[in-house]
PyMOL Python script that loads the backbone (N, CA, C, O; Angstrom):
from pymol import cmd

cmd.read_pdbstr("""\
ATOM      1  N   UNK A   1     -45.793  -9.289 -26.236  1.00  0.00           N
ATOM      2  CA  UNK A   1     -44.528  -8.872 -26.701  1.00  0.00           C
ATOM      3  C   UNK A   1     -44.678  -7.434 -27.195  1.00  0.00           C
ATOM      4  O   UNK A   1     -45.624  -7.031 -27.872  1.00  0.00           O
ATOM      5  N   UNK A   2     -43.703  -6.751 -26.806  1.00  0.00           N
ATOM      6  CA  UNK A   2     -43.534  -5.319 -27.268  1.00  0.00           C
ATOM      7  C   UNK A   2     -42.824  -5.275 -28.513  1.00  0.00           C
ATOM      8  O   UNK A   2     -41.859  -6.014 -28.709  1.00  0.00           O
ATOM      9  N   UNK A   3     -43.253  -4.429 -29.394  1.00  0.00           N
ATOM     10  CA  UNK A   3     -42.565  -4.231 -30.750  1.00  0.00           C
ATOM     11  C   UNK A   3     -41.705  -3.028 -30.492  1.00  0.00           C
ATOM     12  O   UNK A   3     -42.234  -1.956 -30.199  1.00  0.00           O
ATOM     13  N   UNK A   4     -40.386  -3.157 -30.587  1.00  0.00           N
ATOM     14  CA  UNK A   4     -39.522  -1.981 -30.372  1.00  0.00           C
ATOM     15  C   UNK A   4     -39.430  -1.178 -31.692  1.00  0.00           C
ATOM     16  O   UNK A   4     -39.415  -1.735 -32.790  1.00  0.00           O
ATOM     17  N   UNK A   5     -39.373   0.086 -31.532  1.00  0.00           N
ATOM     18  CA  UNK A   5     -39.247   0.927 -32.684  1.00  0.00           C
ATOM     19  C   UNK A   5     -37.859   0.732 -33.402  1.00  0.00           C
ATOM     20  O   UNK A   5     -36.824   0.839 -32.743  1.00  0.00           O
ATOM     21  N   UNK A   6     -37.831   0.474 -34.624  1.00  0.00           N
ATOM     22  CA  UNK A   6     -36.679   0.377 -35.412  1.00  0.00           C
ATOM     23  C   UNK A   6     -36.311  -1.111 -35.563  1.00  0.00           C
ATOM     24  O   UNK A   6     -35.334  -1.453 -36.229  1.00  0.00           O
ATOM     25  N   UNK A   7     -37.097  -1.969 -34.943  1.00  0.00           N
ATOM     26  CA  UNK A   7     -36.745  -3.422 -35.090  1.00  0.00           C
ATOM     27  C   UNK A   7     -37.484  -3.934 -36.372  1.00  0.00           C
ATOM     28  O   UNK A   7     -38.473  -3.318 -36.769  1.00  0.00           O
ATOM     29  N   UNK A   8     -37.034  -5.036 -37.024  1.00  0.00           N
ATOM     30  CA  UNK A   8     -37.618  -5.658 -38.065  1.00  0.00           C
ATOM     31  C   UNK A   8     -38.383  -6.792 -37.733  1.00  0.00           C
ATOM     32  O   UNK A   8     -37.876  -7.665 -37.029  1.00  0.00           O
ATOM     33  N   UNK A   9     -39.675  -6.905 -38.198  1.00  0.00           N
ATOM     34  CA  UNK A   9     -40.379  -8.105 -37.872  1.00  0.00           C
ATOM     35  C   UNK A   9     -40.331  -8.913 -39.233  1.00  0.00           C
ATOM     36  O   UNK A   9     -39.782  -8.425 -40.221  1.00  0.00           O
ATOM     37  N   UNK A  10     -40.904 -10.127 -39.253  1.00  0.00           N
ATOM     38  CA  UNK A  10     -40.764 -10.957 -40.441  1.00  0.00           C
ATOM     39  C   UNK A  10     -41.346 -10.377 -41.752  1.00  0.00           C
ATOM     40  O   UNK A  10     -40.821 -10.547 -42.852  1.00  0.00           O
ATOM     41  N   UNK A  11     -42.503  -9.661 -41.527  1.00  0.00           N
ATOM     42  CA  UNK A  11     -43.170  -8.957 -42.736  1.00  0.00           C
ATOM     43  C   UNK A  11     -42.381  -7.802 -43.315  1.00  0.00           C
ATOM     44  O   UNK A  11     -42.300  -7.623 -44.531  1.00  0.00           O
ATOM     45  N   UNK A  12     -41.803  -7.024 -42.419  1.00  0.00           N
ATOM     46  CA  UNK A  12     -41.029  -5.917 -42.982  1.00  0.00           C
ATOM     47  C   UNK A  12     -39.695  -6.404 -43.567  1.00  0.00           C
ATOM     48  O   UNK A  12     -39.206  -5.838 -44.544  1.00  0.00           O
ATOM     49  N   UNK A  13     -39.123  -7.425 -42.988  1.00  0.00           N
ATOM     50  CA  UNK A  13     -37.870  -7.993 -43.497  1.00  0.00           C
ATOM     51  C   UNK A  13     -38.089  -8.500 -44.845  1.00  0.00           C
ATOM     52  O   UNK A  13     -37.260  -8.280 -45.728  1.00  0.00           O
ATOM     53  N   UNK A  14     -39.192  -9.191 -45.066  1.00  0.00           N
ATOM     54  CA  UNK A  14     -39.429  -9.896 -46.399  1.00  0.00           C
ATOM     55  C   UNK A  14     -39.728  -8.735 -47.465  1.00  0.00           C
ATOM     56  O   UNK A  14     -39.270  -8.809 -48.605  1.00  0.00           O
ATOM     57  N   UNK A  15     -40.503  -7.681 -47.046  1.00  0.00           N
ATOM     58  CA  UNK A  15     -40.669  -6.619 -47.857  1.00  0.00           C
ATOM     59  C   UNK A  15     -39.471  -5.864 -48.330  1.00  0.00           C
ATOM     60  O   UNK A  15     -39.347  -5.454 -49.484  1.00  0.00           O
ATOM     61  N   UNK A  16     -38.554  -5.695 -47.329  1.00  0.00           N
ATOM     62  CA  UNK A  16     -37.238  -5.102 -47.595  1.00  0.00           C
ATOM     63  C   UNK A  16     -36.403  -5.914 -48.619  1.00  0.00           C
ATOM     64  O   UNK A  16     -35.727  -5.403 -49.513  1.00  0.00           O
ATOM     65  N   UNK A  17     -36.530  -7.219 -48.381  1.00  0.00           N
ATOM     66  CA  UNK A  17     -35.809  -8.181 -49.306  1.00  0.00           C
ATOM     67  C   UNK A  17     -36.378  -8.123 -50.755  1.00  0.00           C
ATOM     68  O   UNK A  17     -35.636  -8.129 -51.737  1.00  0.00           O
ATOM     69  N   UNK A  18     -37.640  -8.071 -50.829  1.00  0.00           N
ATOM     70  CA  UNK A  18     -38.269  -7.991 -52.205  1.00  0.00           C
ATOM     71  C   UNK A  18     -37.969  -6.651 -52.823  1.00  0.00           C
ATOM     72  O   UNK A  18     -37.720  -6.618 -54.029  1.00  0.00           O
ATOM     73  N   UNK A  19     -37.968  -5.576 -52.135  1.00  0.00           N
ATOM     74  CA  UNK A  19     -37.539  -4.293 -52.663  1.00  0.00           C
ATOM     75  C   UNK A  19     -36.125  -4.228 -53.145  1.00  0.00           C
ATOM     76  O   UNK A  19     -35.824  -3.722 -54.226  1.00  0.00           O
ATOM     77  N   UNK A  20     -35.264  -4.754 -52.311  1.00  0.00           N
ATOM     78  CA  UNK A  20     -33.912  -4.757 -52.599  1.00  0.00           C
ATOM     79  C   UNK A  20     -33.609  -5.637 -53.854  1.00  0.00           C
ATOM     80  O   UNK A  20     -32.786  -5.288 -54.701  1.00  0.00           O
ATOM     81  N   UNK A  21     -34.304  -6.767 -53.922  1.00  0.00           N
ATOM     82  CA  UNK A  21     -34.114  -7.658 -55.130  1.00  0.00           C
ATOM     83  C   UNK A  21     -34.620  -7.086 -56.420  1.00  0.00           C
ATOM     84  O   UNK A  21     -34.099  -7.396 -57.492  1.00  0.00           O
ATOM     85  N   UNK A  22     -35.635  -6.251 -56.330  1.00  0.00           N
ATOM     86  CA  UNK A  22     -36.214  -5.609 -57.460  1.00  0.00           C
ATOM     87  C   UNK A  22     -35.198  -4.475 -57.924  1.00  0.00           C
ATOM     88  O   UNK A  22     -34.907  -4.304 -59.108  1.00  0.00           O
ATOM     89  N   UNK A  23     -34.713  -3.755 -56.927  1.00  0.00           N
ATOM     90  CA  UNK A  23     -33.790  -2.620 -57.298  1.00  0.00           C
ATOM     91  C   UNK A  23     -32.515  -3.261 -57.865  1.00  0.00           C
ATOM     92  O   UNK A  23     -32.004  -2.759 -58.866  1.00  0.00           O
ATOM     93  N   UNK A  24     -31.979  -4.329 -57.290  1.00  0.00           N
ATOM     94  CA  UNK A  24     -30.824  -4.888 -57.763  1.00  0.00           C
ATOM     95  C   UNK A  24     -30.996  -5.495 -59.271  1.00  0.00           C
ATOM     96  O   UNK A  24     -30.114  -5.367 -60.119  1.00  0.00           O
ATOM     97  N   UNK A  25     -32.127  -6.113 -59.488  1.00  0.00           N
ATOM     98  CA  UNK A  25     -32.342  -6.624 -60.821  1.00  0.00           C
ATOM     99  C   UNK A  25     -32.508  -5.527 -61.813  1.00  0.00           C
ATOM    100  O   UNK A  25     -32.117  -5.725 -62.963  1.00  0.00           O
ATOM    101  N   UNK A  26     -33.041  -4.406 -61.488  1.00  0.00           N
ATOM    102  CA  UNK A  26     -33.213  -3.272 -62.369  1.00  0.00           C
ATOM    103  C   UNK A  26     -31.881  -2.714 -62.731  1.00  0.00           C
ATOM    104  O   UNK A  26     -31.614  -2.448 -63.903  1.00  0.00           O
ATOM    105  N   UNK A  27     -31.039  -2.530 -61.762  1.00  0.00           N
ATOM    106  CA  UNK A  27     -29.660  -1.951 -61.959  1.00  0.00           C
ATOM    107  C   UNK A  27     -28.773  -2.865 -62.799  1.00  0.00           C
ATOM    108  O   UNK A  27     -28.076  -2.461 -63.730  1.00  0.00           O
ATOM    109  N   UNK A  28     -28.859  -4.129 -62.391  1.00  0.00           N
ATOM    110  CA  UNK A  28     -28.043  -5.200 -63.349  1.00  0.00           C
ATOM    111  C   UNK A  28     -28.561  -5.058 -64.780  1.00  0.00           C
ATOM    112  O   UNK A  28     -27.779  -4.892 -65.716  1.00  0.00           O
ATOM    113  N   UNK A  29     -29.911  -5.125 -64.944  1.00  0.00           N
ATOM    114  CA  UNK A  29     -30.516  -5.129 -66.177  1.00  0.00           C
ATOM    115  C   UNK A  29     -30.143  -3.933 -67.013  1.00  0.00           C
ATOM    116  O   UNK A  29     -29.767  -4.067 -68.177  1.00  0.00           O
ATOM    117  N   UNK A  30     -30.249  -2.743 -66.406  1.00  0.00           N
ATOM    118  CA  UNK A  30     -29.976  -1.475 -67.118  1.00  0.00           C
ATOM    119  C   UNK A  30     -28.572  -1.370 -67.496  1.00  0.00           C
ATOM    120  O   UNK A  30     -28.254  -0.939 -68.605  1.00  0.00           O
ATOM    121  N   UNK A  31     -27.691  -1.754 -66.601  1.00  0.00           N
ATOM    122  CA  UNK A  31     -26.188  -1.680 -66.967  1.00  0.00           C
ATOM    123  C   UNK A  31     -25.789  -2.652 -67.973  1.00  0.00           C
ATOM    124  O   UNK A  31     -24.812  -2.393 -68.676  1.00  0.00           O
ATOM    125  N   UNK A  32     -26.425  -3.737 -68.126  1.00  0.00           N
ATOM    126  CA  UNK A  32     -26.270  -4.800 -69.050  1.00  0.00           C
ATOM    127  C   UNK A  32     -26.837  -4.385 -70.396  1.00  0.00           C
ATOM    128  O   UNK A  32     -26.090  -4.282 -71.369  1.00  0.00           O
ATOM    129  N   UNK A  33     -28.075  -4.156 -70.472  1.00  0.00           N
ATOM    130  CA  UNK A  33     -28.809  -3.919 -71.727  1.00  0.00           C
ATOM    131  C   UNK A  33     -29.072  -2.542 -72.126  1.00  0.00           C
ATOM    132  O   UNK A  33     -29.466  -2.300 -73.267  1.00  0.00           O
ATOM    133  N   UNK A  34     -28.866  -1.555 -71.201  1.00  0.00           N
ATOM    134  CA  UNK A  34     -29.107  -0.118 -71.511  1.00  0.00           C
ATOM    135  C   UNK A  34     -30.463   0.144 -72.016  1.00  0.00           C
ATOM    136  O   UNK A  34     -30.676   0.937 -72.933  1.00  0.00           O
ATOM    137  N   UNK A  35     -31.485  -0.603 -71.346  1.00  0.00           N
ATOM    138  CA  UNK A  35     -32.881  -0.408 -71.834  1.00  0.00           C
ATOM    139  C   UNK A  35     -33.749  -0.293 -70.548  1.00  0.00           C
ATOM    140  O   UNK A  35     -33.620  -1.094 -69.622  1.00  0.00           O
ATOM    141  N   UNK A  36     -34.655   0.753 -70.526  1.00  0.00           N
ATOM    142  CA  UNK A  36     -35.503   0.959 -69.379  1.00  0.00           C
ATOM    143  C   UNK A  36     -36.612  -0.107 -69.399  1.00  0.00           C
ATOM    144  O   UNK A  36     -37.060  -0.550 -68.341  1.00  0.00           O
ATOM    145  N   UNK A  37     -37.046  -0.509 -70.566  1.00  0.00           N
ATOM    146  CA  UNK A  37     -38.196  -1.478 -70.689  1.00  0.00           C
ATOM    147  C   UNK A  37     -37.717  -2.803 -70.106  1.00  0.00           C
ATOM    148  O   UNK A  37     -38.406  -3.433 -69.304  1.00  0.00           O
ATOM    149  N   UNK A  38     -36.529  -3.207 -70.523  1.00  0.00           N
ATOM    150  CA  UNK A  38     -36.018  -4.546 -69.982  1.00  0.00           C
ATOM    151  C   UNK A  38     -35.702  -4.313 -68.413  1.00  0.00           C
ATOM    152  O   UNK A  38     -35.911  -5.248 -67.640  1.00  0.00           O
ATOM    153  N   UNK A  39     -35.266  -3.236 -67.988  1.00  0.00           N
ATOM    154  CA  UNK A  39     -35.082  -2.981 -66.541  1.00  0.00           C
ATOM    155  C   UNK A  39     -36.375  -3.206 -65.837  1.00  0.00           C
ATOM    156  O   UNK A  39     -36.362  -3.860 -64.793  1.00  0.00           O
ATOM    157  N   UNK A  40     -37.480  -2.732 -66.302  1.00  0.00           N
ATOM    158  CA  UNK A  40     -38.792  -2.820 -65.697  1.00  0.00           C
ATOM    159  C   UNK A  40     -39.205  -4.244 -65.572  1.00  0.00           C
ATOM    160  O   UNK A  40     -39.611  -4.713 -64.509  1.00  0.00           O
ATOM    161  N   UNK A  41     -39.090  -4.960 -66.732  1.00  0.00           N
ATOM    162  CA  UNK A  41     -39.363  -6.423 -66.792  1.00  0.00           C
ATOM    163  C   UNK A  41     -38.527  -7.216 -65.725  1.00  0.00           C
ATOM    164  O   UNK A  41     -39.052  -7.962 -64.898  1.00  0.00           O
ATOM    165  N   UNK A  42     -37.240  -6.997 -65.815  1.00  0.00           N
ATOM    166  CA  UNK A  42     -36.436  -7.724 -64.879  1.00  0.00           C
ATOM    167  C   UNK A  42     -36.785  -7.340 -63.423  1.00  0.00           C
ATOM    168  O   UNK A  42     -36.831  -8.204 -62.548  1.00  0.00           O
ATOM    169  N   UNK A  43     -37.033  -6.028 -63.171  1.00  0.00           N
ATOM    170  CA  UNK A  43     -37.442  -5.602 -61.865  1.00  0.00           C
ATOM    171  C   UNK A  43     -38.578  -6.426 -61.373  1.00  0.00           C
ATOM    172  O   UNK A  43     -38.573  -6.856 -60.220  1.00  0.00           O
ATOM    173  N   UNK A  44     -39.588  -6.672 -62.233  1.00  0.00           N
ATOM    174  CA  UNK A  44     -40.749  -7.329 -61.737  1.00  0.00           C
ATOM    175  C   UNK A  44     -40.439  -8.877 -61.529  1.00  0.00           C
ATOM    176  O   UNK A  44     -41.120  -9.573 -60.777  1.00  0.00           O
ATOM    177  N   UNK A  45     -39.315  -9.375 -62.283  1.00  0.00           N
ATOM    178  CA  UNK A  45     -38.932 -10.817 -61.923  1.00  0.00           C
ATOM    179  C   UNK A  45     -38.020 -10.837 -60.683  1.00  0.00           C
ATOM    180  O   UNK A  45     -37.835 -11.887 -60.068  1.00  0.00           O
ATOM    181  N   UNK A  46     -37.481  -9.738 -60.337  1.00  0.00           N
ATOM    182  CA  UNK A  46     -36.722  -9.612 -59.062  1.00  0.00           C
ATOM    183  C   UNK A  46     -35.609 -10.587 -58.829  1.00  0.00           C
ATOM    184  O   UNK A  46     -34.683 -10.695 -59.633  1.00  0.00           O
ATOM    185  N   UNK A  47     -35.692 -11.293 -57.740  1.00  0.00           N
ATOM    186  CA  UNK A  47     -34.560 -12.275 -57.467  1.00  0.00           C
ATOM    187  C   UNK A  47     -34.373 -13.365 -58.525  1.00  0.00           C
ATOM    188  O   UNK A  47     -33.266 -13.897 -58.608  1.00  0.00           O
ATOM    189  N   UNK A  48     -35.370 -13.741 -59.346  1.00  0.00           N
ATOM    190  CA  UNK A  48     -35.214 -14.699 -60.338  1.00  0.00           C
ATOM    191  C   UNK A  48     -34.155 -14.261 -61.337  1.00  0.00           C
ATOM    192  O   UNK A  48     -33.279 -15.044 -61.707  1.00  0.00           O
ATOM    193  N   UNK A  49     -34.241 -12.941 -61.795  1.00  0.00           N
ATOM    194  CA  UNK A  49     -33.288 -12.397 -62.706  1.00  0.00           C
ATOM    195  C   UNK A  49     -31.871 -12.276 -62.208  1.00  0.00           C
ATOM    196  O   UNK A  49     -30.895 -12.528 -62.915  1.00  0.00           O
ATOM    197  N   UNK A  50     -31.804 -11.848 -60.866  1.00  0.00           N
ATOM    198  CA  UNK A  50     -30.535 -11.729 -60.178  1.00  0.00           C
ATOM    199  C   UNK A  50     -29.758 -13.100 -60.123  1.00  0.00           C
ATOM    200  O   UNK A  50     -28.566 -13.193 -60.414  1.00  0.00           O
ATOM    201  N   UNK A  51     -30.515 -14.111 -59.740  1.00  0.00           N
ATOM    202  CA  UNK A  51     -29.824 -15.528 -59.734  1.00  0.00           C
ATOM    203  C   UNK A  51     -29.551 -15.859 -61.093  1.00  0.00           C
ATOM    204  O   UNK A  51     -28.463 -16.381 -61.334  1.00  0.00           O
ATOM    205  N   UNK A  52     -30.412 -15.630 -62.090  1.00  0.00           N
ATOM    206  CA  UNK A  52     -30.063 -16.112 -63.453  1.00  0.00           C
ATOM    207  C   UNK A  52     -28.737 -15.335 -63.949  1.00  0.00           C
ATOM    208  O   UNK A  52     -27.875 -15.925 -64.599  1.00  0.00           O
ATOM    209  N   UNK A  53     -28.638 -14.055 -63.622  1.00  0.00           N
ATOM    210  CA  UNK A  53     -27.526 -13.224 -64.065  1.00  0.00           C
ATOM    211  C   UNK A  53     -26.264 -13.799 -63.398  1.00  0.00           C
ATOM    212  O   UNK A  53     -25.221 -13.910 -64.042  1.00  0.00           O
ATOM    213  N   UNK A  54     -26.357 -14.156 -62.140  1.00  0.00           N
ATOM    214  CA  UNK A  54     -25.119 -14.622 -61.513  1.00  0.00           C
ATOM    215  C   UNK A  54     -24.724 -16.042 -62.089  1.00  0.00           C
ATOM    216  O   UNK A  54     -23.525 -16.291 -62.211  1.00  0.00           O
ATOM    217  N   UNK A  55     -25.591 -16.911 -62.421  1.00  0.00           N
ATOM    218  CA  UNK A  55     -25.321 -18.236 -62.852  1.00  0.00           C
ATOM    219  C   UNK A  55     -24.863 -18.129 -64.396  1.00  0.00           C
ATOM    220  O   UNK A  55     -24.027 -18.906 -64.858  1.00  0.00           O
ATOM    221  N   UNK A  56     -25.444 -17.153 -65.128  1.00  0.00           N
ATOM    222  CA  UNK A  56     -25.144 -16.955 -66.530  1.00  0.00           C
ATOM    223  C   UNK A  56     -23.826 -16.250 -66.749  1.00  0.00           C
ATOM    224  O   UNK A  56     -23.034 -16.706 -67.574  1.00  0.00           O
ATOM    225  N   UNK A  57     -23.545 -15.138 -66.039  1.00  0.00           N
ATOM    226  CA  UNK A  57     -22.329 -14.394 -66.266  1.00  0.00           C
ATOM    227  C   UNK A  57     -21.493 -14.589 -65.097  1.00  0.00           C
ATOM    228  O   UNK A  57     -20.386 -14.055 -65.034  1.00  0.00           O
TER     229      UNK A  57
END
""", "prot")
cmd.dss("prot")
cmd.show_as("cartoon", "prot")
cmd.util.cbc("prot")
cmd.orient("prot")
């Protein structure tokens, strides 16, 4: 199978999802708590914090 340029394989799709989840968690955290420290911690937790925030608020 040839890999077309610009197409996503499973590995790059998963990596993009993890990156997006981290960025989303950091933005939500910073706008809620106004703290860079909490934003970093929540960015490391990624999708866990995003799902928690959706369920909590």
